[in-house]
N, C-alpha and C positions, 0 to 999 in steps of 0.2 A: 538960111540950114535947119534941118530937122533937130528938134531938142534932144531926139531921143534916136539921132543917127548911129549905125552899128558901130563909126569910126568916131564918135565923140564920146560916150560910154567906154570907161576904161574899167581895167583888171588889175591889182597889185599882186603880185604874186612873191611872197617870202619865203626866200630858202634859206635855212641854214643848218649847221653843223656845230653842234655844241659839246664840248667836255660833259662827260658824266661821272669821273673815275670818282671824284668825292662829294661829300655828303653837300658840301658848298656848293660845287659845280651843277649838281642835281638840281638843289634849289633853286640855283639862277638860271637854268634851262626850263625847270617847269614854272617860275615867275614871269621867262618871258612868254610860252607859249597862252600861260594866263592874261597875259595882258594883250597879246594878239587877240584872243576871242574877246574882251570887253572891248576892244575897240572895233567888232564886227567882222575879223576874220573869220573863218573855217577852216578846218582842216581839210586837203586837196588828198597829201600823202605825209606819212611820219611828221618830217621832217619839212612841210610845203605848208602852207595856209594861204589862203586867196581869200582877197575882197573887191566887189562889186561897188564903182563907184560911178556915179551919174557923170560925171567931167572931167577933165583932168585935172582942173583947178581944186576939185574935190579929192582927186587921189592925192594931191600934192599934200592936202593939209592930213592924211593918212600916213603917209611918206614920214612926213616929218615929224611926226608922233611915233612912230616904229623908230625913229633914228634916236629918239630922245630913251628909249627903254631897249636895246643892246647890251646884252652882257657885257662884261671886260672880256671873257676870254671866247673863244670860238669863230667862226664865220657867218654872218647872215650877209646873205645876197638879196636888193627888192630890184623886183621886176616889172614895168607896166607896158604893159598890153593894151591892144584896144578890143571890143568885144567881137568883132569881127576876126579878128586873131583867137582870139579865144574860142571861137564858136569852131576855126576849122582844126580843133585838137583833134585827132587821132585816142582814145584810148581803149586798151585794149585787157581786159581779164584772163591769163591765157591766152589763146588764140581767138575767144568770142570778143568784137569788138562792142563797147556802149557806147551809147552818147555821151555827150559832153554835162554835166550836172548845169543845169538851168540857173542862173544867178537871181533873178526879179522878174515879176510879173508887172505888166504896166496895167493899170486899173484905168478903164474907159469909161468917161461918164455921159451918157447920151442927153 
């Protein structure tokens, strides 16, 4: 099997809805976002962060890490999909369709 198959490469999506009514809740939400970024996630939408992973095994490492820093309050969902599925996403800005973000570039050495 190809090491860089679009069915082997994975994307992790972290979707969350965290309370921000109090100063403590805002701090916890901010800390959670910061930890996602430190672990290599990028903001896709305000409460959706994505991370590209080379394999399911690599994705599991990051999923376990995210589970460790989930805040006490709020809802957090973690979804793992293949690169093929992610590539089939349709993204619209108003009525205009836009290409999905590219996650990584494979460096080829000759």
